[in-house]
C-alpha positions in Angstrom: 0.0 0.0 0.0 1.5 3.3 -1.0 2.1 5.7 1.8 0.9 9.4 1.6 4.1 11.2 2.8 7.6 10.3 3.6 9.8 12.5 5.7 13.4 12.3 4.5 16.4 13.2 6.6 19.7 13.4 4.7 18.0 14.2 1.4 21.0 16.1 0.0 23.3 13.1 0.0 24.1 10.8 -2.9 21.5 8.1 -2.3 19.1 10.3 -0.3 18.7 12.7 -3.2 18.2 9.8 -5.7 15.5 8.4 -3.5 13.8 11.8 -3.2 13.8 12.0 -7.0 12.3 8.5 -7.2 9.5 9.2 -4.7 9.3 13.0 -5.1 5.5 13.0 -5.2 5.4 11.9 -1.6 8.5 13.4 -0.1 9.0 16.0 2.6 12.7 16.9 2.7 14.2 18.2 6.0 17.0 20.7 5.7 20.3 20.1 7.5 19.2 21.9 10.7 15.7 20.5 11.0 15.7 17.4 13.1 12.0 17.3 13.8 9.8 14.6 12.3 7.0 16.0 10.1 5.5 12.7 9.0 4.9 9.3 10.7 6.9 7.7 7.9 10.5 8.6 8.1 13.4 7.5 5.8 16.7 8.4 7.6 19.9 8.8 5.5 22.0 11.0 7.8 25.4 9.4 8.2 29.1 9.6 8.0 30.5 7.7 5.0 33.8 6.0 6.0 36.0 4.7 8.8 38.7 7.3 8.6 37.3 10.1 10.8 38.9 8.6 13.8 42.2 10.1 12.7 40.9 13.7 12.6 37.8 13.8 14.7 37.0 10.6 16.7 33.7 12.1 17.9 32.3 12.7 14.4 30.9 9.2 13.8 29.4 9.1 17.3 27.9 12.6 17.1 26.5 12.0 13.6 25.5 8.4 13.6 24.2 8.2 17.2 23.6 11.6 18.8 21.9 13.2 15.8 20.1 10.0 15.1 18.6 9.8 18.6 17.3 13.4 18.4 15.4 12.5 15.2 14.1 9.2 16.7 12.8 11.0 19.8 11.0 13.5 17.6 9.5 10.7 15.6 8.2 9.0 18.8 6.7 12.3 20.0 4.9 12.7 16.7 3.5 9.2 16.7 2.3 9.5 20.3 0.7 12.9 19.6 -1.0 12.2 16.3 -1.7 8.4 16.6 -1.5 7.8 12.9 -3.0 4.6 11.3 0.5 3.7 9.9 4.0 4.7 11.0 7.5 3.5 10.4 11.1 4.7 10.9 13.1 3.4 8.0 16.8 3.5 8.9 19.4 3.4 6.0 22.3 1.3 7.2 25.3 -0.4 5.4 26.7 -3.7 4.5 29.7 -2.7 6.6 27.8 -3.7 9.7 28.3 -7.4 8.8 32.1 -7.2 9.1 32.7 -10.6 7.6 33.9 -12.3 4.4 31.5 -14.0 2.0 34.2 -16.0 0.4 35.6 -16.0 -3.2 35.0 -18.5 -6.0 33.2 -21.7 -5.5 33.1 -21.3 -1.7 31.4 -17.9 -1.9 27.9 -17.3 -0.5 25.7 -14.2 -0.3 25.3 -13.0 3.3 21.6 -13.0 4.5 20.0 -10.6 6.9 20.0 -13.3 9.6 23.8 -13.5 9.8 25.5 -12.1 12.9 27.4 -8.8 12.7 30.9 -8.0 13.8 31.7 -4.5 12.4 35.2 -2.9 12.4 36.0 0.8 12.6 34.0 3.7 14.0 31.7 4.2 11.0 30.8 0.6 10.9 30.4 0.1 14.6 28.2 3.2 15.1 26.0 2.2 12.2 25.4 -1.2 13.9 25.0 0.5 17.3 22.3 2.8 15.7 20.5 -0.3 14.4 20.5 -1.9 17.9 19.4 1.4 19.5 16.5 1.6 17.0 15.3 -1.9 17.6 15.4 -1.5 21.4 13.8 2.0 21.4 11.0 0.9 19.1 10.3 -2.2 21.1 10.2 -0.1 24.3 7.8 2.5 22.9 5.8 0.2 20.5 7.1 1.8 17.4 7.6 0.3 14.0 11.0 0.3 12.2 12.8 -1.1 9.2 16.6 -1.4 8.7 17.9 -1.3 5.1 21.5 -2.4 4.6 22.8 -0.9 1.4 25.5 -2.6 -0.7 28.0 -0.7 -2.8 26.0 2.1 -4.6 27.4 3.3 -7.9 26.3 6.1 -10.2 26.5 9.8 -11.1 25.9 12.4 -8.5 28.2 11.2 -5.7 30.0 14.3 -4.5 32.0 12.4 -1.9 33.9 9.9 -4.1 37.4 9.2 -2.8 39.8 6.5 -2.2 38.1 6.1 1.2 34.5 6.1 0.0 33.2 4.6 -3.3 36.7 3.4 -4.3 35.6 1.8 -7.6 34.2 5.1 -8.9 37.3 6.9 -7.6 39.5 4.5 -9.6 37.3 4.8 -12.7 38.1 8.5 -12.6 41.8 7.7 -12.3 41.6 5.4 -15.3 39.8 8.1 -17.3 42.8 10.4 -16.5 45.3 7.7 -17.6 46.7 7.5 -14.0 48.1 4.3 -12.5 45.7 2.4 -10.3 46.8 0.7 -7.1 44.9 -2.4 -6.0 44.9 -4.6 -2.8 45.0 -8.3 -3.4 45.4 -7.8 -7.2 41.7 -6.8 -7.2 40.6 -10.4 -6.9 37.8 -9.9 -4.4 34.0 -9.5 -4.6 31.7 -6.6 -4.0 28.0 -6.2 -4.4 27.3 -3.2 -6.7 24.0 -1.6 -7.3 23.2 1.3 -9.5 21.9 4.3 -7.5 18.7 4.4 -9.5 18.1 0.7 -8.7 19.0 1.4 -5.1 16.4 4.2 -4.9 13.8 2.0 -6.4 14.6 -0.8 -3.9 14.3 1.6 -1.0 10.9 2.7 -2.3 9.7 -0.9 -2.6 10.7 -1.6 1.0 9.3 1.7 2.4 5.9 1.0 0.7 5.7 -2.8 0.9 8.3 -4.2 3.3 7.6 -6.1 6.4 7.6 -4.0 9.6 10.3 -4.5 12.2 12.5 -6.2 9.7 15.9 -6.0 8.0 16.4 -5.9 4.3 19.6 -6.2 2.2 19.6 -3.6 -0.6 21.9 -5.0 -3.3 21.8 -7.1 -6.4 23.0 -10.2 -4.7 25.6 -10.6 -7.5 29.3 -11.0 -6.7 31.4 -8.7 -9.0 35.1 -9.1 -9.2 36.7 -5.7 -8.5 39.5 -6.2 -11.0 37.2 -7.3 -13.8 35.3 -4.0 -13.5 38.5 -2.0 -13.7 39.8 -4.0 -16.7 36.5 -3.3 -18.4 36.9 0.4 -17.7 40.5 0.4 -19.1 39.3 -1.3 -22.3 36.2 0.9 -22.7 38.2 4.1 -22.3 41.3 3.1 -24.2 43.2 4.2 -21.1 46.9 3.7 -20.6 46.5 3.2 -16.9 48.5 0.4 -15.3 46.8 -1.8 -12.7 49.3 -2.2 -9.9 49.3 -4.3 -6.8 50.2 -2.8 -3.4 50.2 -4.2 0.1 47.2 -3.2 2.3 47.8 -0.4 4.7 47.7 -1.4 8.3 44.7 0.7 9.2 42.8 -0.7 6.2 43.5 -4.2 7.5 42.0 -3.2 10.8 38.8 -1.5 9.6 38.0 -3.2 6.3 34.8 -5.3 6.7 36.0 -8.2 4.6 38.2 -9.2 1.7 35.2 -10.3 -0.4 31.5 -9.5 0.3 28.2 -9.7 -1.4 24.7 -10.0 0.0 21.8 -12.4 -0.3 18.9 -10.3 -1.6 16.2 -13.0 -1.7 14.1 -11.1 0.8 14.2 -7.9 -1.3 13.2 -9.9 -4.4 10.0 -11.1 -2.7 8.8 -7.5 -3.0 9.3 -7.6 -6.7 12.7 -6.1 -7.0 14.6 -6.6 -10.3 17.6 -4.4 -11.3 17.1 -2.3 -14.4 20.8 -1.4 -14.8 23.6 -3.7 -15.4 26.9 -2.7 -13.6 28.7 -2.4 -16.9 26.0 0.0 -18.1 26.5 2.1 -14.9 30.2 2.2 -15.6 29.6 3.2 -19.1 27.4 6.1 -17.9 30.2 7.2 -15.6 32.8 7.0 -18.4 30.6 9.0 -20.9 28.0 10.9 -18.9 26.9 13.1 -21.7 26.3 10.5 -24.4 22.7 9.7 -23.4 
């Protein structure tokens, strides 16, 4: 059943903005300083984006992912108790990083389902998992509904925070376009679960409108993609002179990286009718030649 309005926090971010464009007919966007809930259906995107803040501001992940989060959640509770709506739900956008485990590579690989345990590494990952647990406990305490949506690796145009720390594939695609050498850990022979930002926005919309309450959903394509294969495709497609080089992992990366290989089981998402519209190679082609379509 389609909901009437969705109150979006973090709508200026990469995925948040794409979701708002997907569901713009029903969206109420909160600006950066407005932490009050204006609808009984919330989609919450506010978050830091990588594990490296501990070096410059160790409080940032805690303040953003937990303190700000709780302010919005309390406001949501107050609105639900005051207005007593027929339907309500706090949809929390989380990350595959909370799993903190390896899905294996090759014939022994398996997609990680929502029922698997979590063992996150790094401040970003830990605070995202902590926020999940706070949400579940708070909602159980006050009889509120929630959903947790764990996003895979989202790729596509419009990401203003692309760097070696966040959205590394897109960062390296840009390096290849500029004919710069590309440094890879483990020769690039590991899996990731990539989803086009437009498919991601559609998947979120499906869950927000039709997903089971008080449940967790993996938001990904459930398809293991070899990192090196995607970069080799980019080199070939661009005619780049970039060299793919192997370097040893940095010590900090070893400590906070969630896994060597990872992809998710998205069976639960597919029960809602999800099917990707965009192949990962189409997405890469869009990033290579954004003005050709």
